[in-house]
All heavy atoms as a GROMACS GRO file, in nm:
protein
  592
    1MET      N    1  -0.138   0.704   3.715
    1MET     CA    2  -0.247   0.755   3.634
    1MET      C    3  -0.366   0.779   3.726
    1MET      O    4  -0.400   0.696   3.808
    1MET     CB    5  -0.281   0.654   3.524
    1MET     CG    6  -0.399   0.692   3.436
    1MET     SD    7  -0.382   0.840   3.337
    1MET     CE    8  -0.269   0.789   3.214
    2ILE      N    9  -0.431   0.891   3.709
    2ILE     CA   10  -0.552   0.926   3.783
    2ILE      C   11  -0.666   0.930   3.684
    2ILE      O   12  -0.656   0.993   3.578
    2ILE     CB   13  -0.538   1.063   3.852
    2ILE    CG1   14  -0.423   1.060   3.953
    2ILE    CG2   15  -0.668   1.104   3.919
    2ILE    CD1   16  -0.388   1.195   4.009
    3TYR      N   17  -0.775   0.861   3.718
    3TYR     CA   18  -0.894   0.861   3.633
    3TYR      C   19  -1.001   0.945   3.698
    3TYR      O   20  -1.038   0.922   3.812
    3TYR     CB   21  -0.946   0.719   3.612
    3TYR     CG   22  -0.851   0.633   3.534
    3TYR    CD1   23  -0.766   0.544   3.598
    3TYR    CD2   24  -0.846   0.642   3.395
    3TYR    CE1   25  -0.678   0.466   3.526
    3TYR    CE2   26  -0.757   0.564   3.323
    3TYR     CZ   27  -0.674   0.477   3.389
    3TYR     OH   28  -0.587   0.400   3.318
    4SER      N   29  -1.051   1.041   3.626
    4SER     CA   30  -1.165   1.121   3.671
    4SER      C   31  -1.288   1.060   3.603
    4SER      O   32  -1.307   1.074   3.483
    4SER     CB   33  -1.147   1.267   3.630
    4SER     OG   34  -1.260   1.342   3.666
    5VAL      N   35  -1.370   0.990   3.682
    5VAL     CA   36  -1.483   0.915   3.627
    5VAL      C   37  -1.609   0.998   3.642
    5VAL      O   38  -1.645   1.041   3.752
    5VAL     CB   39  -1.499   0.780   3.699
    5VAL    CG1   40  -1.614   0.701   3.638
    5VAL    CG2   41  -1.370   0.700   3.691
    6ILE      N   42  -1.678   1.017   3.531
    6ILE     CA   43  -1.800   1.096   3.528
    6ILE      C   44  -1.918   1.005   3.502
    6ILE      O   45  -1.916   0.925   3.408
    6ILE     CB   46  -1.794   1.202   3.416
    6ILE    CG1   47  -1.670   1.289   3.433
    6ILE    CG2   48  -1.920   1.285   3.411
    6ILE    CD1   49  -1.645   1.379   3.315
    7PRO      N   50  -2.024   1.016   3.583
    7PRO     CA   51  -2.144   0.937   3.553
    7PRO      C   52  -2.201   0.978   3.418
    7PRO      O   53  -2.193   1.095   3.379
    7PRO     CB   54  -2.242   0.974   3.666
    7PRO     CG   55  -2.159   1.038   3.771
    7PRO     CD   56  -2.038   1.094   3.704
    8GLU      N   57  -2.257   0.883   3.347
    8GLU     CA   58  -2.306   0.910   3.212
    8GLU      C   59  -2.409   1.022   3.208
    8GLU      O   60  -2.414   1.101   3.114
    8GLU     CB   61  -2.364   0.782   3.152
    8GLU     CG   62  -2.391   0.792   3.004
    8GLU     CD   63  -2.425   0.659   2.941
    8GLU    OE1   64  -2.464   0.566   3.014
    8GLU    OE2   65  -2.412   0.649   2.818
    9GLU      N   66  -2.490   1.034   3.315
    9GLU     CA   67  -2.593   1.138   3.318
    9GLU      C   68  -2.534   1.278   3.323
    9GLU      O   69  -2.595   1.374   3.275
    9GLU     CB   70  -2.684   1.119   3.441
    9GLU     CG   71  -2.754   0.986   3.450
    9GLU     CD   72  -2.664   0.878   3.510
    9GLU    OE1   73  -2.584   0.906   3.602
    9GLU    OE2   74  -2.672   0.764   3.462
   10LEU      N   75  -2.414   1.292   3.379
   10LEU     CA   76  -2.351   1.424   3.391
   10LEU      C   77  -2.251   1.454   3.280
   10LEU      O   78  -2.196   1.563   3.273
   10LEU     CB   79  -2.281   1.436   3.527
   10LEU     CG   80  -2.371   1.424   3.649
   10LEU    CD1   81  -2.287   1.429   3.776
   10LEU    CD2   82  -2.476   1.532   3.650
   11ALA      N   83  -2.227   1.358   3.194
   11ALA     CA   84  -2.127   1.373   3.089
   11ALA      C   85  -2.152   1.493   2.997
   11ALA      O   86  -2.057   1.564   2.964
   11ALA     CB   87  -2.116   1.245   3.008
   12PRO      N   88  -2.275   1.518   2.952
   12PRO     CA   89  -2.294   1.631   2.862
   12PRO      C   90  -2.249   1.765   2.919
   12PRO      O   91  -2.198   1.850   2.846
   12PRO     CB   92  -2.445   1.632   2.836
   12PRO     CG   93  -2.490   1.492   2.862
   12PRO     CD   94  -2.399   1.443   2.971
   13GLU      N   95  -2.263   1.784   3.048
   13GLU     CA   96  -2.224   1.914   3.105
   13GLU      C   97  -2.083   1.916   3.164
   13GLU      O   98  -2.024   2.022   3.175
   13GLU     CB   99  -2.325   1.957   3.211
   13GLU     CG  100  -2.334   1.864   3.329
   13GLU     CD  101  -2.447   1.901   3.423
   13GLU    OE1  102  -2.560   1.859   3.397
   13GLU    OE2  103  -2.417   1.970   3.522
   14LEU      N  104  -2.026   1.800   3.199
   14LEU     CA  105  -1.896   1.799   3.266
   14LEU      C  106  -1.779   1.752   3.183
   14LEU      O  107  -1.666   1.796   3.206
   14LEU     CB  108  -1.903   1.710   3.392
   14LEU     CG  109  -1.986   1.761   3.507
   14LEU    CD1  110  -1.984   1.660   3.620
   14LEU    CD2  111  -1.935   1.894   3.555
   15TYR      N  112  -1.801   1.661   3.090
   15TYR     CA  113  -1.688   1.597   3.021
   15TYR      C  114  -1.595   1.699   2.954
   15TYR      O  115  -1.474   1.700   2.980
   15TYR     CB  116  -1.739   1.495   2.918
   15TYR     CG  117  -1.626   1.425   2.848
   15TYR    CD1  118  -1.555   1.322   2.911
   15TYR    CD2  119  -1.586   1.460   2.720
   15TYR    CE1  120  -1.450   1.258   2.850
   15TYR    CE2  121  -1.481   1.397   2.657
   15TYR     CZ  122  -1.413   1.296   2.722
   15TYR     OH  123  -1.308   1.233   2.661
   16ASP      N  124  -1.647   1.784   2.870
   16ASP     CA  125  -1.563   1.880   2.797
   16ASP      C  126  -1.491   1.976   2.892
   16ASP      O  127  -1.375   2.010   2.871
   16ASP     CB  128  -1.646   1.959   2.696
   16ASP     CG  129  -1.695   1.873   2.582
   16ASP    OD1  130  -1.628   1.772   2.550
   16ASP    OD2  131  -1.802   1.904   2.524
   17ARG      N  132  -1.560   2.018   2.997
   17ARG     CA  133  -1.498   2.110   3.094
   17ARG      C  134  -1.382   2.043   3.167
   17ARG      O  135  -1.277   2.103   3.188
   17ARG     CB  136  -1.602   2.159   3.194
   17ARG     CG  137  -1.698   2.257   3.130
   17ARG     CD  138  -1.804   2.312   3.220
   17ARG     NE  139  -1.786   2.295   3.363
   17ARG     CZ  140  -1.884   2.308   3.451
   17ARG    NH1  141  -2.006   2.336   3.409
   17ARG    NH2  142  -1.861   2.294   3.578
   18LEU      N  143  -1.401   1.916   3.207
   18LEU     CA  144  -1.293   1.847   3.279
   18LEU      C  145  -1.176   1.813   3.188
   18LEU      O  146  -1.060   1.820   3.230
   18LEU     CB  147  -1.347   1.722   3.347
   18LEU     CG  148  -1.434   1.748   3.470
   18LEU    CD1  149  -1.495   1.618   3.519
   18LEU    CD2  150  -1.354   1.814   3.580
   19VAL      N  151  -1.203   1.776   3.065
   19VAL     CA  152  -1.095   1.748   2.970
   19VAL      C  153  -1.012   1.875   2.949
   19VAL      O  154  -0.888   1.871   2.949
   19VAL     CB  155  -1.151   1.696   2.835
   19VAL    CG1  156  -1.043   1.696   2.728
   19VAL    CG2  157  -1.208   1.557   2.852
   20GLU      N  158  -1.078   1.987   2.936
   20GLU     CA  159  -1.007   2.114   2.919
   20GLU      C  160  -0.926   2.149   3.045
   20GLU      O  161  -0.812   2.194   3.036
   20GLU     CB  162  -1.107   2.226   2.889
   20GLU     CG  163  -1.046   2.362   2.869
   20GLU     CD  164  -0.954   2.372   2.747
   20GLU    OE1  165  -0.973   2.293   2.652
   20GLU    OE2  166  -0.864   2.455   2.749
   21TYR      N  167  -0.985   2.125   3.161
   21TYR     CA  168  -0.918   2.157   3.287
   21TYR      C  169  -0.791   2.074   3.307
   21TYR      O  170  -0.690   2.124   3.353
   21TYR     CB  171  -1.016   2.133   3.403
   21TYR     CG  172  -0.962   2.170   3.538
   21TYR    CD1  173  -0.961   2.303   3.579
   21TYR    CD2  174  -0.912   2.073   3.624
   21TYR    CE1  175  -0.912   2.338   3.703
   21TYR    CE2  176  -0.862   2.107   3.748
   21TYR     CZ  177  -0.862   2.240   3.788
   21TYR     OH  178  -0.813   2.274   3.911
   22TYR      N  179  -0.796   1.947   3.271
   22TYR     CA  180  -0.682   1.857   3.292
   22TYR      C  181  -0.595   1.838   3.168
   22TYR      O  182  -0.509   1.750   3.167
   22TYR     CB  183  -0.732   1.720   3.339
   22TYR     CG  184  -0.789   1.722   3.479
   22TYR    CD1  185  -0.923   1.695   3.502
   22TYR    CD2  186  -0.707   1.748   3.588
   22TYR    CE1  187  -0.975   1.696   3.630
   22TYR    CE2  188  -0.758   1.749   3.716
   22TYR     CZ  189  -0.891   1.724   3.737
   22TYR     OH  190  -0.942   1.725   3.864
   23LYS      N  191  -0.612   1.916   3.065
   23LYS     CA  192  -0.539   1.894   2.940
   23LYS      C  193  -0.387   1.902   2.956
   23LYS      O  194  -0.313   1.838   2.884
   23LYS     CB  195  -0.585   1.990   2.831
   23LYS     CG  196  -0.544   2.133   2.854
   23LYS     CD  197  -0.592   2.223   2.744
   23LYS     CE  198  -0.550   2.366   2.774
   23LYS     NZ  199  -0.604   2.458   2.677
   24ASP      N  200  -0.338   1.980   3.053
   24ASP     CA  201  -0.193   1.995   3.072
   24ASP      C  202  -0.135   1.894   3.170
   24ASP      O  203  -0.015   1.894   3.194
   24ASP     CB  204  -0.161   2.136   3.121
   24ASP     CG  205  -0.196   2.241   3.016
   24ASP    OD1  206  -0.183   2.209   2.896
   24ASP    OD2  207  -0.236   2.352   3.055
   25ASP      N  208  -0.218   1.808   3.226
   25ASP     CA  209  -0.171   1.708   3.322
   25ASP      C  210  -0.177   1.570   3.256
   25ASP      O  211  -0.284   1.512   3.243
   25ASP     CB  212  -0.256   1.711   3.448
   25ASP     CG  213  -0.198   1.628   3.561
   25ASP    OD1  214  -0.110   1.543   3.533
   25ASP    OD2  215  -0.240   1.648   3.676
   26PRO      N  216  -0.064   1.515   3.215
   26PRO     CA  217  -0.064   1.385   3.145
   26PRO      C  218  -0.100   1.267   3.236
   26PRO      O  219  -0.126   1.158   3.188
   26PRO     CB  220   0.078   1.372   3.093
   26PRO     CG  221   0.160   1.454   3.187
   26PRO     CD  222   0.072   1.569   3.229
   27ASN      N  223  -0.105   1.290   3.367
   27ASN     CA  224  -0.137   1.182   3.460
   27ASN      C  225  -0.287   1.169   3.488
   27ASN      O  226  -0.327   1.084   3.567
   27ASN     CB  227  -0.064   1.203   3.593
   27ASN     CG  228   0.085   1.192   3.575
   27ASN    OD1  229   0.132   1.107   3.502
   27ASN    ND2  230   0.159   1.279   3.641
   28VAL      N  231  -0.368   1.255   3.428
   28VAL     CA  232  -0.513   1.252   3.452
   28VAL      C  233  -0.584   1.218   3.322
   28VAL      O  234  -0.558   1.277   3.218
   28VAL     CB  235  -0.564   1.387   3.507
   28VAL    CG1  236  -0.715   1.383   3.524
   28VAL    CG2  237  -0.496   1.420   3.638
   29LYS      N  238  -0.675   1.122   3.330
   29LYS     CA  239  -0.757   1.084   3.215
   29LYS      C  240  -0.903   1.094   3.258
   29LYS      O  241  -0.943   1.039   3.360
   29LYS     CB  242  -0.725   0.943   3.170
   29LYS     CG  243  -0.804   0.900   3.048
   29LYS     CD  244  -0.749   0.770   2.995
   29LYS     CE  245  -0.830   0.721   2.879
   29LYS     NZ  246  -0.793   0.782   2.755
   30VAL      N  247  -0.984   1.164   3.181
   30VAL     CA  248  -1.126   1.181   3.210
   30VAL      C  249  -1.202   1.075   3.131
   30VAL      O  250  -1.184   1.062   3.010
   30VAL     CB  251  -1.175   1.322   3.171
   30VAL    CG1  252  -1.322   1.338   3.203
   30VAL    CG2  253  -1.093   1.428   3.243
   31ILE      N  254  -1.284   0.997   3.202
   31ILE     CA  255  -1.362   0.892   3.135
   31ILE      C  256  -1.507   0.900   3.179
   31ILE      O  257  -1.540   0.954   3.284
   31ILE     CB  258  -1.305   0.752   3.164
   31ILE    CG1  259  -1.305   0.722   3.313
   31ILE    CG2  260  -1.167   0.736   3.105
   31ILE    CD1  261  -1.264   0.580   3.347
   32ILE      N  262  -1.594   0.844   3.096
   32ILE     CA  263  -1.737   0.839   3.125
   32ILE      C  264  -1.774   0.698   3.166
   32ILE      O  265  -1.738   0.601   3.099
   32ILE     CB  266  -1.820   0.881   3.001
   32ILE    CG1  267  -1.783   1.023   2.960
   32ILE    CG2  268  -1.969   0.868   3.029
   32ILE    CD1  269  -1.841   1.065   2.827
   33ASP      N  270  -1.843   0.686   3.279
   33ASP     CA  271  -1.887   0.556   3.330
   33ASP      C  272  -2.014   0.515   3.255
   33ASP      O  273  -2.118   0.577   3.272
   33ASP     CB  274  -1.913   0.566   3.479
   33ASP     CG  275  -1.951   0.434   3.540
   33ASP    OD1  276  -1.946   0.331   3.470
   33ASP    OD2  277  -1.985   0.432   3.661
   34ARG      N  278  -2.002   0.412   3.173
   34ARG     CA  279  -2.118   0.368   3.094
   34ARG      C  280  -2.170   0.231   3.136
   34ARG      O  281  -2.245   0.168   3.062
   34ARG     CB  282  -2.079   0.364   2.946
   34ARG     CG  283  -2.055   0.503   2.890
   34ARG     CD  284  -2.050   0.499   2.739
   34ARG     NE  285  -2.056   0.632   2.685
   34ARG     CZ  286  -1.953   0.699   2.636
   34ARG    NH1  287  -1.835   0.643   2.633
   34ARG    NH2  288  -1.968   0.820   2.589
   35ARG      N  289  -2.132   0.187   3.254
   35ARG     CA  290  -2.182   0.058   3.301
   35ARG      C  291  -2.332   0.067   3.322
   35ARG      O  292  -2.384   0.166   3.372
   35ARG     CB  293  -2.114   0.018   3.431
   35ARG     CG  294  -1.967  -0.011   3.413
   35ARG     CD  295  -1.905  -0.044   3.544
   35ARG     NE  296  -1.902   0.080   3.624
   35ARG     CZ  297  -1.847   0.090   3.744
   35ARG    NH1  298  -1.792  -0.015   3.799
   35ARG    NH2  299  -1.846   0.203   3.808
   36LYS      N  300  -2.402  -0.039   3.287
   36LYS     CA  301  -2.547  -0.039   3.296
   36LYS      C  302  -2.601  -0.112   3.418
   36LYS      O  303  -2.715  -0.097   3.455
   36LYS     CB  304  -2.609  -0.101   3.170
   36LYS     CG  305  -2.578  -0.024   3.045
   36LYS     CD  306  -2.639   0.113   3.051
   36LYS     CE  307  -2.608   0.189   2.924
   36LYS     NZ  308  -2.633   0.330   2.934
   37SER      N  309  -2.521  -0.200   3.479
   37SER     CA  310  -2.569  -0.275   3.595
   37SER      C  311  -2.458  -0.290   3.696
   37SER      O  312  -2.341  -0.271   3.666
   37SER     CB  313  -2.621  -0.412   3.552
   37SER     OG  314  -2.516  -0.489   3.501
   38GLU      N  315  -2.496  -0.328   3.816
   38GLU     CA  316  -2.399  -0.351   3.921
   38GLU      C  317  -2.319  -0.477   3.892
   38GLU      O  318  -2.374  -0.575   3.842
   38GLU     CB  319  -2.469  -0.366   4.056
   38GLU     CG  320  -2.522  -0.236   4.109
   38GLU     CD  321  -2.412  -0.138   4.147
   38GLU    OE1  322  -2.309  -0.181   4.203
   38GLU    OE2  323  -2.429  -0.020   4.115
   39ARG      N  324  -2.192  -0.477   3.926
   39ARG     CA  325  -2.108  -0.595   3.906
   39ARG      C  326  -2.151  -0.709   3.995
   39ARG      O  327  -2.133  -0.825   3.964
   39ARG     CB  328  -1.963  -0.561   3.936
   39ARG     CG  329  -1.903  -0.468   3.834
   39ARG     CD  330  -1.766  -0.428   3.871
   39ARG     NE  331  -1.680  -0.545   3.873
   39ARG     CZ  332  -1.559  -0.546   3.925
   39ARG    NH1  333  -1.510  -0.440   3.981
   39ARG    NH2  334  -1.487  -0.656   3.925
   40ARG      N  335  -2.207  -0.678   4.108
   40ARG     CA  336  -2.246  -0.781   4.202
   40ARG      C  337  -2.395  -0.810   4.197
   40ARG      O  338  -2.455  -0.852   4.295
   40ARG     CB  339  -2.205  -0.739   4.343
   40ARG     CG  340  -2.057  -0.730   4.359
   40ARG     CD  341  -2.021  -0.709   4.502
   40ARG     NE  342  -1.878  -0.709   4.516
   40ARG     CZ  343  -1.808  -0.615   4.578
   40ARG    NH1  344  -1.870  -0.516   4.634
   40ARG    NH2  345  -1.678  -0.623   4.585
   41ALA      N  346  -2.456  -0.785   4.086
   41ALA     CA  347  -2.598  -0.815   4.072
   41ALA      C  348  -2.619  -0.965   4.086
   41ALA      O  349  -2.537  -1.046   4.044
   41ALA     CB  350  -2.649  -0.767   3.936
   42LYS      N  351  -2.730  -1.001   4.145
   42LYS     CA  352  -2.755  -1.143   4.170
   42LYS      C  353  -2.785  -1.217   4.040
   42LYS      O  354  -2.854  -1.168   3.953
   42LYS     CB  355  -2.873  -1.158   4.265
   42LYS     CG  356  -2.841  -1.113   4.404
   42LYS     CD  357  -2.953  -1.145   4.496
   42LYS     CE  358  -2.915  -1.102   4.636
   42LYS     NZ  359  -3.010  -1.146   4.734
   43THR      N  360  -2.734  -1.336   4.034
   43THR     CA  361  -2.765  -1.424   3.922
   43THR      C  362  -2.865  -1.528   3.971
   43THR      O  363  -2.895  -1.536   4.090
   43THR     CB  364  -2.639  -1.493   3.867
   43THR    OG1  365  -2.580  -1.568   3.972
   43THR    CG2  366  -2.541  -1.392   3.812
   44ALA      N  367  -2.914  -1.609   3.884
   44ALA     CA  368  -3.017  -1.707   3.920
   44ALA      C  369  -2.970  -1.807   4.024
   44ALA      O  370  -3.046  -1.852   4.107
   44ALA     CB  371  -3.063  -1.782   3.794
   45GLY      N  372  -2.841  -1.840   4.028
   45GLY     CA  373  -2.792  -1.943   4.118
   45GLY      C  374  -2.746  -1.893   4.254
   45GLY      O  375  -2.714  -1.971   4.342
   46GLU      N  376  -2.745  -1.763   4.276
   46GLU     CA  377  -2.696  -1.710   4.403
   46GLU      C  378  -2.802  -1.716   4.511
   46GLU      O  379  -2.922  -1.707   4.484
   46GLU     CB  380  -2.650  -1.565   4.387
   46GLU     CG  381  -2.518  -1.551   4.318
   46GLU     CD  382  -2.471  -1.407   4.319
   46GLU    OE1  383  -2.555  -1.318   4.301
   46GLU    OE2  384  -2.352  -1.387   4.337
   47SER      N  385  -2.757  -1.728   4.634
   47SER     CA  386  -2.850  -1.728   4.746
   47SER      C  387  -2.890  -1.584   4.779
   47SER      O  388  -2.831  -1.489   4.732
   47SER     CB  389  -2.786  -1.794   4.868
   47SER     OG  390  -2.679  -1.714   4.914
   48SER      N  391  -2.991  -1.571   4.862
   48SER     CA  392  -3.040  -1.438   4.897
   48SER      C  393  -2.964  -1.377   5.013
   48SER      O  394  -2.997  -1.268   5.058
   48SER     CB  395  -3.189  -1.446   4.931
   48SER     OG  396  -3.206  -1.530   5.043
   49GLU      N  397  -2.862  -1.448   5.065
   49GLU     CA  398  -2.784  -1.395   5.176
   49GLU      C  399  -2.693  -1.283   5.128
   49GLU      O  400  -2.639  -1.287   5.018
   49GLU     CB  401  -2.698  -1.504   5.237
   49GLU     CG  402  -2.778  -1.614   5.303
   49GLU     CD  403  -2.686  -1.720   5.362
   49GLU    OE1  404  -2.569  -1.687   5.391
   49GLU    OE2  405  -2.732  -1.833   5.378
   50GLN      N  406  -2.676  -1.184   5.216
   50GLN     CA  407  -2.584  -1.076   5.182
   50GLN      C  408  -2.443  -1.116   5.222
   50GLN      O  409  -2.423  -1.200   5.308
   50GLN     CB  410  -2.623  -0.949   5.255
   50GLN     CG  411  -2.749  -0.888   5.201
   50GLN     CD  412  -2.777  -0.754   5.267
   50GLN    OE1  413  -2.719  -0.723   5.370
   50GLN    NE2  414  -2.864  -0.676   5.210
   51ARG      N  415  -2.346  -1.053   5.159
   51ARG     CA  416  -2.207  -1.081   5.192
   51ARG      C  417  -2.179  -1.034   5.333
   51ARG      O  418  -2.233  -0.935   5.380
   51ARG     CB  419  -2.114  -1.006   5.098
   51ARG     CG  420  -2.119  -1.058   4.959
   51ARG     CD  421  -2.027  -0.986   4.865
   51ARG     NE  422  -1.959  -0.870   4.920
   51ARG     CZ  423  -1.836  -0.836   4.890
   51ARG    NH1  424  -1.768  -0.907   4.804
   51ARG    NH2  425  -1.780  -0.730   4.941
   52THR      N  426  -2.089  -1.103   5.399
   52THR     CA  427  -2.046  -1.064   5.533
   52THR      C  428  -1.916  -0.987   5.518
   52THR      O  429  -1.820  -1.036   5.460
   52THR     CB  430  -2.022  -1.188   5.621
   52THR    OG1  431  -2.142  -1.263   5.624
   52THR    CG2  432  -1.982  -1.147   5.760
   53VAL      N  433  -1.915  -0.867   5.572
   53VAL     CA  434  -1.795  -0.785   5.567
   53VAL      C  435  -1.727  -0.799   5.701
   53VAL      O  436  -1.787  -0.775   5.806
   53VAL     CB  437  -1.831  -0.638   5.540
   53VAL    CG1  438  -1.705  -0.553   5.539
   53VAL    CG2  439  -1.906  -0.625   5.409
   54ARG      N  440  -1.602  -0.842   5.697
   54ARG     CA  441  -1.530  -0.858   5.824
   54ARG      C  442  -1.428  -0.747   5.838
   54ARG      O  443  -1.377  -0.694   5.740
   54ARG     CB  444  -1.464  -0.995   5.831
   54ARG     CG  445  -1.356  -1.018   5.728
   54ARG     CD  446  -1.299  -1.159   5.742
   54ARG     NE  447  -1.205  -1.184   5.638
   54ARG     CZ  448  -1.074  -1.164   5.650
   54ARG    NH1  449  -1.025  -1.120   5.762
   54ARG    NH2  450  -0.994  -1.189   5.549
   55ASP      N  451  -1.401  -0.713   5.961
   55ASP     CA  452  -1.305  -0.608   5.989
   55ASP      C  453  -1.165  -0.669   5.986
   55ASP      O  454  -1.128  -0.746   6.073
   55ASP     CB  455  -1.334  -0.548   6.126
   55ASP     CG  456  -1.249  -0.426   6.156
   55ASP    OD1  457  -1.165  -0.389   6.071
   55ASP    OD2  458  -1.266  -0.368   6.264
   56ARG      N  459  -1.087  -0.637   5.886
   56ARG     CA  460  -0.954  -0.695   5.870
   56ARG      C  461  -0.856  -0.646   5.975
   56ARG      O  462  -0.753  -0.704   5.996
   56ARG     CB  463  -0.900  -0.666   5.730
   56ARG     CG  464  -0.980  -0.736   5.625
   56ARG     CD  465  -0.923  -0.711   5.490
   56ARG     NE  466  -1.006  -0.781   5.392
   56ARG     CZ  467  -0.977  -0.791   5.267
   56ARG    NH1  468  -0.870  -0.734   5.220
   56ARG    NH2  469  -1.057  -0.854   5.185
   57ARG      N  470  -0.888  -0.536   6.039
   57ARG     CA  471  -0.800  -0.485   6.142
   57ARG      C  472  -0.803  -0.572   6.267
   57ARG      O  473  -0.715  -0.566   6.350
   57ARG     CB  474  -0.839  -0.343   6.180
   57ARG     CG  475  -0.820  -0.245   6.065
   57ARG     CD  476  -0.877  -0.114   6.100
   57ARG     NE  477  -1.023  -0.130   6.109
   57ARG     CZ  478  -1.107  -0.033   6.135
   57ARG    NH1  479  -1.064   0.087   6.157
   57ARG    NH2  480  -1.238  -0.056   6.140
   58ARG      N  481  -0.905  -0.654   6.282
   58ARG     CA  482  -0.919  -0.736   6.402
   58ARG      C  483  -0.875  -0.880   6.376
   58ARG      O  484  -0.940  -0.974   6.417
   58ARG     CB  485  -1.063  -0.733   6.450
   58ARG     CG  486  -1.107  -0.592   6.489
   58ARG     CD  487  -1.242  -0.591   6.549
   58ARG     NE  488  -1.234  -0.663   6.677
   58ARG     CZ  489  -1.337  -0.719   6.735
   58ARG    NH1  490  -1.455  -0.715   6.680
   58ARG    NH2  491  -1.324  -0.782   6.850
   59SER      N  492  -0.769  -0.895   6.305
   59SER     CA  493  -0.718  -1.029   6.277
   59SER      C  494  -0.630  -1.074   6.393
   59SER      O  495  -0.625  -1.012   6.498
   59SER     CB  496  -0.641  -1.031   6.146
   59SER     OG  497  -0.531  -0.945   6.156
   60ARG      N  498  -0.556  -1.180   6.373
   60ARG     CA  499  -0.469  -1.232   6.477
   60ARG      C  500  -0.368  -1.127   6.522
   60ARG      O  501  -0.330  -1.039   6.446
   60ARG     CB  502  -0.394  -1.355   6.426
   60ARG     CG  503  -0.484  -1.474   6.407
   60ARG     CD  504  -0.399  -1.590   6.373
   60ARG     NE  505  -0.337  -1.566   6.242
   60ARG     CZ  506  -0.313  -1.657   6.154
   60ARG    NH1  507  -0.341  -1.781   6.180
   60ARG    NH2  508  -0.260  -1.628   6.039
   61VAL      N  509  -0.322  -1.146   6.642
   61VAL     CA  510  -0.220  -1.059   6.697
   61VAL      C  511  -0.089  -1.086   6.623
   61VAL      O  512  -0.055  -1.202   6.599
   61VAL     CB  513  -0.203  -1.086   6.848
   61VAL    CG1  514  -0.092  -1.000   6.908
   61VAL    CG2  515  -0.334  -1.066   6.920
   62PRO      N  516  -0.012  -0.983   6.586
   62PRO     CA  517   0.115  -1.008   6.518
   62PRO      C  518   0.205  -1.098   6.602
   62PRO      O  519   0.217  -1.081   6.722
   62PRO     CB  520   0.176  -0.869   6.503
   62PRO     CG  521   0.060  -0.776   6.510
   62PRO     CD  522  -0.041  -0.841   6.600
   63GLY      N  523   0.265  -1.196   6.539
   63GLY     CA  524   0.353  -1.288   6.609
   63GLY      C  525   0.283  -1.413   6.658
   63GLY      O  526   0.346  -1.504   6.708
   64GLU      N  527   0.152  -1.419   6.646
   64GLU     CA  528   0.078  -1.537   6.689
   64GLU      C  529   0.068  -1.634   6.571
   64GLU      O  530   0.034  -1.594   6.460
   64GLU     CB  531  -0.062  -1.496   6.734
   64GLU     CG  532  -0.147  -1.612   6.783
   64GLU     CD  533  -0.286  -1.565   6.823
   64GLU    OE1  534  -0.301  -1.449   6.864
   64GLU    OE2  535  -0.378  -1.645   6.810
   65PHE      N  536   0.100  -1.760   6.595
   65PHE     CA  537   0.097  -1.858   6.490
   65PHE      C  538  -0.007  -1.965   6.520
   65PHE      O  539  -0.031  -1.998   6.635
   65PHE     CB  540   0.234  -1.926   6.474
   65PHE     CG  541   0.340  -1.830   6.430
   65PHE    CD1  542   0.427  -1.774   6.522
   65PHE    CD2  543   0.352  -1.795   6.297
   65PHE    CE1  544   0.524  -1.685   6.483
   65PHE    CE2  545   0.450  -1.707   6.256
   65PHE     CZ  546   0.535  -1.651   6.348
   66PRO      N  547  -0.070  -2.021   6.418
   66PRO     CA  548  -0.166  -2.129   6.442
   66PRO      C  549  -0.093  -2.254   6.491
   66PRO      O  550   0.026  -2.272   6.462
   66PRO     CB  551  -0.229  -2.154   6.304
   66PRO     CG  552  -0.130  -2.100   6.208
   66PRO     CD  553  -0.057  -1.990   6.276
   67PRO      N  554  -0.161  -2.339   6.568
   67PRO     CA  555  -0.095  -2.460   6.617
   67PRO      C  556  -0.055  -2.552   6.501
   67PRO      O  557  -0.124  -2.560   6.399
   67PRO     CB  558  -0.201  -2.526   6.706
   67PRO     CG  559  -0.330  -2.464   6.667
   67PRO     CD  560  -0.300  -2.330   6.608
   68LEU      N  561   0.056  -2.622   6.518
   68LEU     CA  562   0.105  -2.714   6.416
   68LEU      C  563   0.076  -2.859   6.458
   68LEU      O  564   0.086  -2.893   6.576
   68LEU     CB  565   0.256  -2.698   6.397
   68LEU     CG  566   0.303  -2.561   6.351
   68LEU    CD1  567   0.455  -2.558   6.350
   68LEU    CD2  568   0.249  -2.534   6.212
   69ASP      N  569   0.042  -2.940   6.361
   69ASP     CA  570   0.027  -3.084   6.388
   69ASP      C  571   0.166  -3.145   6.384
   69ASP      O  572   0.234  -3.144   6.282
   69ASP     CB  573  -0.063  -3.149   6.283
   69ASP     CG  574  -0.206  -3.106   6.294
   69ASP    OD1  575  -0.248  -3.072   6.407
   69ASP    OD2  576  -0.279  -3.109   6.193
   70THR      N  577   0.209  -3.202   6.497
   70THR     CA  578   0.344  -3.260   6.503
   70THR      C  579   0.344  -3.409   6.475
   70THR      O  580   0.448  -3.472   6.478
   70THR     CB  581   0.406  -3.234   6.641
   70THR    OG1  582   0.319  -3.288   6.741
   70THR    CG2  583   0.426  -3.086   6.663
   71GLU      N  584   0.230  -3.466   6.449
   71GLU     CA  585   0.222  -3.610   6.423
   71GLU      C  586   0.235  -3.641   6.278
   71GLU      O  587   0.208  -3.575   6.189
   71GLU     CB  588   0.092  -3.665   6.477
   71GLU     CG  589   0.085  -3.652   6.628
   71GLU     CD  590  -0.047  -3.705   6.680
   71GLU    OE1  591  -0.088  -3.812   6.635
   71GLU    OE2  592  -0.106  -3.637   6.763
   0.00000   0.00000   0.00000
């Protein structure tokens, strides 16, 4: 399934046109984004630090294993 997401501000001019354009494709659904706030908005208990984004491509070398405790 493919979702064509339209911002709410553009819905009046785009929604009907896109629904008509994709009407013959059952794998496409046109929806309007009506979210009012960011999902990651800060709450009262969160710290002011930003999230750290790490590069997942720079992980351990394939075939390398962490040391094992043999005791």
